[in-house]
C-alpha positions as CSV (number, residue, x, y, z in Angstrom):
1,M,98.1,-27.8,-103.5
2,A,95.4,-24.9,-103.4
3,A,92.9,-24.9,-106.1
4,A,94.2,-21.4,-106.9
5,K,97.5,-22.7,-107.8
6,R,96.5,-25.4,-109.8
7,K,97.0,-25.5,-113.6
8,V,93.1,-25.7,-113.8
9,G,91.5,-24.2,-110.6
10,N,87.8,-24.5,-111.6
11,L,86.1,-27.2,-109.5
12,L,84.0,-28.0,-112.7
13,A,87.4,-29.6,-114.1
14,L,87.3,-32.0,-111.1
15,A,83.8,-33.4,-112.0
16,V,85.0,-33.5,-115.7
17,L,88.2,-35.4,-114.8
18,S,86.1,-37.8,-112.7
19,Y,83.6,-38.7,-115.7
20,L,86.6,-39.2,-117.9
21,T,87.9,-41.9,-116.0
22,V,84.7,-44.1,-117.0
23,G,85.6,-43.3,-120.5
24,P,86.2,-41.0,-123.3
25,K,83.4,-38.3,-123.9
26,H,82.6,-35.4,-125.8
27,P,81.5,-32.1,-124.0
28,Y,77.7,-32.6,-124.9
29,E,77.6,-36.2,-123.2
30,L,79.4,-34.7,-120.2
31,S,76.8,-32.0,-119.9
32,R,74.3,-34.5,-120.2
33,L,75.5,-36.9,-117.7
34,L,76.4,-33.9,-115.1
35,R,72.7,-32.9,-115.2
36,E,71.2,-36.5,-115.0
37,H,73.3,-37.2,-112.0
38,H,72.4,-34.0,-110.6
39,D,75.9,-32.7,-110.3
40,D,74.8,-29.5,-111.5
41,R,73.8,-29.0,-107.8
42,S,77.2,-29.1,-106.9
43,F,79.1,-27.4,-110.1
44,R,77.6,-24.4,-111.6
45,F,78.0,-24.4,-115.7
46,N,76.7,-24.0,-119.0
47,H,77.8,-25.2,-122.4
48,G,80.3,-22.3,-122.8
49,S,81.9,-22.8,-119.3
50,L,82.1,-26.6,-119.8
51,Y,83.8,-26.4,-122.9
52,M,86.1,-23.8,-121.7
53,V,87.1,-26.0,-118.8
54,I,87.8,-29.1,-121.2
55,Q,90.0,-26.8,-123.3
56,Q,91.9,-25.7,-120.4
57,L,92.3,-29.4,-119.2
58,A,93.5,-30.3,-122.6
59,K,96.1,-27.5,-122.6
60,A,97.4,-28.6,-119.0
61,G,97.7,-32.3,-120.4
62,F,95.1,-33.6,-118.3
63,A,92.9,-34.3,-121.0
64,A,93.5,-35.3,-124.8
65,E,91.3,-35.4,-128.1
66,V,91.0,-39.0,-129.1
67,E,88.7,-38.6,-132.1
68,T,86.1,-36.4,-133.8
69,T,82.5,-37.7,-134.4
70,R,79.4,-36.6,-136.4
71,E,76.0,-37.8,-136.2
72,G,74.0,-36.8,-139.1
73,Q,73.5,-33.2,-139.8
74,R,74.9,-32.3,-136.3
75,P,78.1,-30.4,-135.9
76,E,81.4,-32.5,-135.3
77,R,81.9,-33.3,-131.7
78,T,85.6,-34.0,-130.4
79,V,85.9,-36.8,-128.0
80,Y,88.3,-36.2,-124.9
81,A,89.9,-38.9,-122.7
82,I,91.6,-38.5,-119.6
83,T,95.3,-38.7,-119.6
84,D,98.0,-40.3,-116.8
85,A,98.6,-36.9,-115.7
86,G,95.0,-36.3,-115.4
87,R,94.3,-39.1,-113.3
88,A,97.3,-38.1,-111.0
89,E,95.6,-34.5,-110.9
90,L,92.2,-36.0,-110.1
91,R,93.3,-37.9,-106.9
92,D,95.7,-35.3,-105.7
93,W,93.2,-32.7,-105.9
94,L,90.4,-34.8,-104.1
95,R,92.8,-35.7,-101.4
96,A,93.4,-32.0,-101.0
97,L,89.7,-31.2,-101.0
98,V,88.6,-34.2,-98.7
99,G,91.5,-34.1,-96.1
100,E,92.2,-30.1,-95.7
101,P,89.4,-27.9,-94.4
102,D,89.3,-24.5,-96.7
103,Y,87.9,-21.6,-94.8
104,E,85.2,-19.8,-97.4
105,Y,83.3,-16.7,-97.2
106,P,79.8,-17.7,-97.3
107,H,77.2,-14.6,-97.9
108,F,75.3,-15.6,-94.5
109,V,78.6,-15.1,-92.5
110,A,79.3,-11.7,-94.0
111,A,75.6,-10.4,-93.1
112,L,75.8,-12.1,-89.5
113,S,79.0,-10.0,-88.9
114,L,77.0,-6.9,-89.7
115,I,73.4,-7.9,-88.6
116,A,73.5,-5.3,-85.7
117,A,73.0,-2.7,-88.2
118,L,69.4,-3.9,-88.6
119,P,66.7,-3.2,-85.8
120,P,66.1,-6.6,-83.9
121,D,62.6,-6.7,-84.8
122,E,63.6,-6.8,-88.7
123,A,66.4,-9.1,-87.9
124,V,64.1,-11.7,-86.3
125,T,61.4,-11.5,-89.2
126,L,64.0,-11.9,-91.6
127,L,65.6,-15.0,-89.6
128,R,62.2,-16.7,-89.4
129,Q,61.8,-16.0,-93.2
130,R,65.2,-17.8,-93.7
131,G,64.4,-20.5,-91.3
132,L,61.2,-21.3,-93.4
133,R,63.2,-21.5,-96.5
134,L,66.0,-23.6,-95.2
135,A,63.3,-26.2,-94.2
136,E,61.8,-26.1,-97.5
137,Q,65.4,-26.7,-99.1
138,R,65.7,-29.5,-96.6
139,A,62.5,-31.2,-97.5
140,E,63.5,-30.9,-101.1
141,I,66.7,-32.8,-100.7
142,R,65.0,-35.2,-98.5
143,A,62.5,-36.1,-101.2
144,L,65.3,-36.3,-103.9
145,V,67.4,-38.8,-101.7
146,D,64.1,-40.9,-101.0
147,S,63.2,-41.0,-104.5
148,A,66.6,-42.4,-105.8
149,A,65.5,-46.0,-105.1
150,G,68.3,-48.4,-106.0
151,V,71.0,-45.7,-106.0
152,H,73.9,-46.8,-103.5
153,P,74.1,-44.4,-100.7
154,L,77.6,-43.6,-101.6
155,F,76.4,-41.8,-104.8
156,L,74.0,-39.6,-102.6
157,V,76.3,-38.7,-99.8
158,E,76.9,-35.2,-100.9
159,E,73.1,-34.7,-100.6
160,E,73.4,-36.2,-97.1
161,Y,76.0,-33.7,-96.4
162,R,73.5,-30.9,-97.6
163,V,71.0,-32.2,-95.3
164,A,73.4,-32.2,-92.3
165,L,74.4,-28.3,-93.2
166,L,70.9,-27.4,-93.3
167,D,70.1,-28.9,-90.0
168,A,73.0,-27.1,-88.4
169,E,71.9,-23.9,-90.0
170,I,68.2,-24.3,-89.0
171,A,69.4,-25.2,-85.3
172,F,71.5,-22.1,-85.3
173,V,68.9,-19.6,-86.6
174,E,66.5,-20.9,-84.0
175,R,68.9,-20.3,-81.3
176,F,69.9,-16.8,-82.4
177,I,66.4,-16.2,-82.9
178,G,65.9,-17.2,-79.0
179,Q,68.9,-15.1,-78.1
180,I,67.3,-12.1,-79.4
181,T,63.7,-12.6,-78.2
182,D,64.0,-14.5,-74.9
183,P,61.9,-12.2,-72.5
184,E,64.6,-12.5,-69.6
185,T,67.7,-12.7,-71.1
186,G,67.1,-11.5,-74.8
187,W,69.5,-9.1,-76.6
188,G,66.5,-7.3,-78.3
189,P,66.0,-4.3,-75.8
190,Q,69.6,-3.2,-75.8
191,W,69.7,-4.0,-79.5
192,A,66.7,-1.7,-80.1
193,A,68.2,0.8,-77.6
194,F,71.3,1.2,-79.6
195,H,69.0,2.1,-82.7
196,S,67.0,4.7,-81.1
197,G,70.3,6.4,-80.2
198,S,70.3,5.8,-76.3
199,G,72.8,2.8,-76.9
200,D,75.3,5.0,-78.3
201,K,78.8,3.9,-77.3
202,G,79.6,7.5,-76.8
203,D,77.6,7.7,-73.8
204,E,79.7,5.3,-71.9
205,S,82.5,8.0,-71.2
């Protein structure tokens, strides 16, 4: 079942259900755990969006209120537990996400489809800039993984996936720059001619 057809389609709900399998929790605790475990790198959320998702899960029957607690002068906090239906939804959703590729529409793909609208020199400059920033991101993630001493690799696998994606994109960007700038076979001259007007397709008739 696609995420859009689920009773609760926000991927943050998947994280909430997963954490609730460990035991009942209130929204504040869920928020703290998501941040402590760096899951805020995988799921965008703030307190408002997290609370809304929890309410949606409760309405769908995937989570249920079990108690309300109060500490000192702090506001009351409602504790939620996962239901049997929630456990079934979690497993079914994960199976679909892991086993079935789902084409998305990344911004870079959209930009590549229209990149010919830029002059080749500017495109190369921007691609080199992107390559540097990708390398910085890769170094940051690698440092995060290396600093997680004692953490089983299973719980860092999403970071390894990010590194693999960055490696692939860095290689693509470098190859693309070469295709544009190669002194013998590069696309640069023809691309530049298109922008100067001499490459107008109307001249081909």
